[in-house]
Steps between C-alpha positions, in 0.01 A plus 500: 500500500645198313696276743746260337614206710772262399643729232863592581642845453556545124806629320448770233159362420341544160139407439436333161132458399304355213130428455319258264235655278479814291864604552649152439496417127633153446523457879853648460503711813344262742720225377806714559410548872414132528845420353664714766299333776582154382873552434555659841243282683295791631309470835150639498446711799172676422187469279239766446138406593344384174148594632604874494628531139373223274180426322479119512275487196786660308793324657355171627650300784630146423430175680771238530563171688758470775541141624131445437395829654337767284656838538442842345752748365372851487628766257715745686834688509788350701819654625822307540856596579829368351855581577743555215852402600832621368745777584208736568208295635157651484142394546210490246144520614302323226134589443306263278127479445208580280389853411234579752136534403420783744627737772817584317600792725465276813692227320791736423494655849534146653798421280654835585451414868705188459766705303524751783529235774769308316699813413470453122717753323375443139190349348528337153184408323513264201249508219451374146295644213422396142706686243575532132836323552643203310572184698837469323654809658604577862197570713458880561505580862396847621574637846269773624448702816294800616798640688711742287804475729481117502465508116824692465688306762408156373480587119129436480222659309265741681155367416265734322231238429132612519218252471366175652735329739534190700615415856861552390440868427284550810769338724777711347303820558414388864871455566582844349249670720627311804857602435619145410724487190326283237585380150295300245668277254289412189565218248348518157354165395427439126121540461478219242633247745346609831427169662704414812763406575746734349840409644684750277306798640551353862870471437521862369324629815738318733800632305372852535421450867847364553651817353263726698564359851850376443459136584583178322186303426536120439329435171467123517341367181348829386759567229442159343121537539525842324693353213260214466200740505652705225570194281142382550354835393739507200357169390143614539568824310666307217193298447291807408625741237278780624644473849853478373447807285358689795790400733743618234321845488542526879864407477571769250324760695681405820843488340453832334388664830790352698786532250649818653570334836518135406867506573492740788322480835354148445846342435647697788232371743557143383881532540465650847276212599750250369778655703290498820422133454866416417629694803253333723626155433356415150148477369225353704335174412335528163731776380383820348307553185573804293175440314320626803698816557305815540468737218366850435146575598377386154158551344176579684366205697156336449301353775381147470127475420270235640626160398818636354589506134669211314555651161622840388277738314606586145731799481281816429521595140536861577816417686380678820318424817134580568454766757204603715356843507761610750794404285615205722599169356226239566476127456212318337314495829520879523750510791778743513859393529690555822869567567 
C-alpha cells in the first residue's frame, strides 16, 4: 500500500507523464512536463527507488558540490503535483524521469498505485518520435488510446500499432488493464534535426494537452524559442542545397496530404483555443504560437538511432520507402515506425 503524507485532496486530478530516452526525440516530451512543473512550481512528493529500476552503467548518477560538500544525484522518476487555477481549478500530477532499464511491470504498477491513491481520473503520456516531417510546417501531433470508447469520446485514434515499444506503450497498456483511462500524445520531430532541444515540438505537445484536458497552460518564452529554433534550422538548411532540396520534397508531400483539411479542423481548433484564452482574460505570458498547433497524424514516424542523425538521407530515387519482409515501413536502423 502506498501512503502519501502531506499531499492534500486533489481536484479532478490528471496524471501527465514523460520519460527521457527512446520515446523522447529531441527531448520534446520530457521538456514539456518540465515546463509545466516550472511554470506552476510543482512540489515533489515522491520518487521511485532508483535501485529497483535503473542500470547505473546505462544511466549514470552524477556528482555535484553543495557548499563544499560532494553529493550524488541518482537517475530516477519523480512525481510532483501542481494546481491549475481559474474558474474550474484542477490538479495535475506530473511524472518525469528516465525510461527504466528493468522491471517495467513493477514500475508501471507502482505509478498506478500512486494514481489510485490520488484519485487520478485520466493519465496522459507524452512522447516524441522522429518523422519524415519538415521543420517548416506545424508539428504533427497524434493522440492515441487503447480504449475504443475513450477514442470516440475524445476524438482520438484507437492504436493499432504492432512492434517494438517503449515505456510509453507499456504504461498505456497497464492503465488500460487496470481500468484507468489513458491517452498518449505523440509529436513528430524532423529526423534530420533530431538534436535537443526542440521547443517547437514541445510547444505543440503543450497546445494539444491544453485542448485535451481543457486547461490554460502558461507558455512563457516557448513561442519565441520555437520561432528562433525554426529560423536557426532555416539558416542551416539554406547553407546546404541538398538539405534544402530534401526539405522542399517533404513540404510538398506534407502539403499534398493535408490539403483537404487544411482549412477545416486545424483552423477550427486554433480558433476555439483563441476564444478560450480571450474569454479567460487574455493570453498568458508569452502568447500563443500558431506555428506549434497540432496537425493531422502525418507520415510514419522514425525512431532515433544511436547518436541521432544530423543530415537527411537523399530522397529515394524510386520515390518510395524501403520495406521489410513484413511490409512495414522501416528506418535505416531496421526499426519499424510506431503510431
